[in-house]
C-alpha positions, 0 to 999 in steps of 0.5 A: 118221562122215565128212565130205564135203571136195569134191563135184561133178558136170558137168550133163553126167554121166548116170546112165543111161550109168554103164555106159560111164564109167569109176570111179577109187576112191582109199582111203587111211589117213583118206579116200577119194576117187573119180572119174567119167569118160567114154570121153573121158577127160572128169572128170563127178564128183570127190568127196573124203570125210574118215573122220572120227570122233566123239571116242573112236570108232573105226572100223576101214578096212573099216567106214570103207570101208563105211559110206561104199560104202553111203550113196553112191548114184553108188558103188552104180552099174555102171561100164564099169571100176573102179579102185582105188588103197590109199595105204597105208604098208607096201609093199616095192620090188624089182627084177623079176629078182628077185621070186619069186612062191613068196616071198610068204610071206617078203616078208609077213612081212618087211614086216608083223610080224603077217600073220595076215589079210592078203594080199599082192599086187603091182603089176609095173612092167614099164617099169621092171623094178620089182615093188611088193609090199604087204599089205592086210587080206583084209576090206578086199579082200573088202569092195571086191571085193563091191561091184567084182568086176571091179575092178584094185587097185594100190598108189598108190606105183605110179601116182605113181611111173609118172605123175611118171616121165612128168611128167619124161620131158624132163628130166635129173638128180635129182628129188623128188617129195612127195605130200600126203595128208590132211595127215598123211601124205607120200609122198616119191620120189627119181629120178634121171633115170628111174630111182627111187632111193628112196621112202617113207611117212612120217606127221608131226604139226608142219611140222617133222617134214615138213622133218625127212623131206624133209631126211633123205633129202637127207642121206642121199643126199647132196643139195644142196638148193639144187640139186635140186628138190621138186615137191609135190602133194596136199594142201599150200598156198602159205601153209602153214607147211609150205610157208614152211619147205620155202622156207627150205631148198629153193631150187627148189619147184614145184606139180605139174600136173594130167595130161593123160591127163583132161580138165577141166570148170569145176567143176575150175576152182575146185580147185588143179591139184596137189591130187588128182594122186594120184587123177588118177594112178590113170588110168596103169593103165586 
């Protein structure tokens, strides 16, 4: 029914103070992460849950989320504010000036073939002049809104873009940013200076698949692997086959550092800095 991958609660956490705490949740295709922070932006708890099922068992995203929400006592607390990010493959980016609220049905049909049962949500990234449009099943929205009525919902590609843009704000040139999720999905952003040129969500089954998608972007935009750097985030390690293969083709590779908008305790010192960057990045919306 699921596996707890990471779980810690700092000694300073006080359940009686949850109404003064902030909750950030990231829901992916096969996982749910969350963190709890206080008014000083100190992370008090971090949890990583994988939606693994028994062989032959198939659960919908709604069922997987519901099981977790029912079983996790901390998530049943009342929080000061709740931010929920969805890391899902279907989304499209439009220049803000071209976005038309009355065309949402058209956008939905262009994003997903069978649009029945879906709701279209939009993140307006005003400072960047971009709107991110994405569908989420109605049953999933109703579920999370039932548990967290005042929550704000975003697509995590929006928060990754804003957080990484801040990460390289003093750098010039072209950059590739890759976030690895659940060891089977990669989110790729290509930025030229502060401008987002390309973004996509890929599913991979092997290290060869992974490097294929990365080099495809280099080829499509005529980037030089010996010049344009790659920054990595998410669940990838330097001793992995994927990293070694990347290093064979890409000269400049680094792991992203933890963003400075949180304070990190001793428990997080044991976790690789880049592992939960996508979860941390939701802070840009709070």
